[in-house]
C-alpha positions, 0 to 999 in steps of 0.5 A: 696725645695732645694734652694731659687730660688724655694722658690721665685717661690713658693711665685710667685705661691701663689700670682698668685693663690691668696692664702689667707695664707701660712703654713711653715713647721718646716723643718730646711732648712726653719730655715736657710732661715728665713730672706728671708722667712719673707721678701718674705711673707711681700713683697707679703703680704702673711700672714704666720704661721711658725712652728718655732719662729725664723722666727717670730723673723726675721720678720714673722707674727706668729708661733705656735709650740712645745716649743723647750726649753721644748723639750730640757729639756725632752731630757736632763732628758732622757739623765740623766736617761740613764747615770744613768743606765736606759735602753732606751727601758724601757723609755716611749715615750713622746710627748711635752705638751707645745706649744707656740704662738708667734705673731709679731705685726709689721708684722701684722700691715704691712699686715693690720691685727689687732690681737684681744685682746683676742688672744694677752692675750693668746700669749706666746710672742708678738714681737713689 
């Protein structure tokens, strides 16, 4: 999607097709449009899972994704190793081992969703 008009059209299509939910990728464009995405999802009553916590902080329902902080720590450690003389080709490939679940209870309530207590205790951050 290259502009907000396309995003708005996509939400209209979701509603017309009676989609039960939406998964929004972690593309940086969606991060730029985070407030509008959260508003559209709420307006159209579409539960949405995002791959970045910033959209949940802007009013979205929930996110489950790699911890950005953990990723930056790994990058920083690799940069230090390279600056200390290690060859980048000698460093192992690493995958993030920490994911974060963030839930916005205000958005859940607006959608008529009650988040079970056993999910809330496993949530890394609850926004109220």
